[in-house]
C-alpha positions in Angstrom: 22.6 -180.9 -168.5 26.3 -180.7 -169.4 26.2 -176.9 -169.0 24.7 -177.2 -165.5 27.4 -179.7 -164.5 30.1 -177.4 -165.8 28.7 -174.4 -164.0 28.3 -176.3 -160.7 31.9 -177.7 -161.1 33.2 -174.2 -161.7 31.3 -172.8 -158.7 32.6 -175.6 -156.5 36.2 -175.1 -157.6 36.0 -171.4 -157.0 34.6 -172.0 -153.6 37.4 -174.4 -152.7 40.0 -171.9 -154.0 38.3 -169.1 -152.0 38.3 -171.2 -148.8 42.0 -172.2 -149.3 42.9 -168.5 -149.8 40.9 -167.5 -146.7 42.5 -170.2 -144.5 46.1 -169.8 -145.5 46.7 -166.3 -147.0 44.3 -164.0 -145.2 45.8 -161.7 -142.5 45.6 -162.9 -139.0 44.5 -160.9 -136.0 47.2 -159.6 -133.7 48.4 -162.0 -131.0 46.7 -161.0 -127.7 48.1 -163.9 -125.6 50.5 -163.0 -122.8 54.1 -163.9 -123.8 54.6 -165.7 -120.5 52.0 -168.2 -121.5 53.7 -169.0 -124.8 57.3 -169.1 -123.4 59.1 -172.4 -123.0 57.3 -175.7 -122.9 54.1 -174.6 -121.3 54.9 -175.7 -117.8 55.5 -172.2 -116.4 51.9 -171.0 -116.0 50.1 -172.8 -113.2 46.5 -173.0 -114.1 45.6 -175.0 -111.0 46.1 -172.2 -108.5 43.0 -170.2 -107.8 43.1 -166.4 -108.0 42.1 -164.5 -104.9 38.5 -163.3 -105.2 39.1 -160.1 -103.2 38.0 -157.6 -105.9 41.5 -156.5 -107.0 41.3 -158.1 -110.4 40.0 -156.4 -113.5 36.2 -156.3 -113.9 34.6 -157.3 -117.1 33.9 -153.7 -118.1 37.5 -152.7 -117.5 38.9 -155.1 -120.1 39.5 -153.4 -123.4 37.6 -155.1 -126.3 39.3 -156.6 -129.3 38.9 -154.4 -132.5 36.9 -157.1 -134.2 34.2 -156.9 -131.5 33.7 -153.1 -131.5 30.0 -152.2 -131.3 29.2 -154.9 -128.7 27.9 -153.8 -125.3 31.3 -154.0 -123.5 33.0 -151.9 -126.2 30.2 -149.3 -126.2 30.6 -149.0 -122.5 34.4 -148.9 -122.8 34.3 -146.0 -125.3 31.4 -144.0 -123.8 
């Protein structure tokens, strides 16, 4: 019984250390947000204005996929 408690305690502590390491010391993905959105106090972008729906904006298949999502349908279509 004492051995089972010791093993479960060791596994739990190792899991906590792993999760702490994963949360604070693992590399982050590159920042993909437009710099204008992050500049200043956040009052510059006007999210209330509607974009014109005239077909001049990028379509879903024209947007490059993030490297983490390679292999999904949009990325396959992007690279074919």
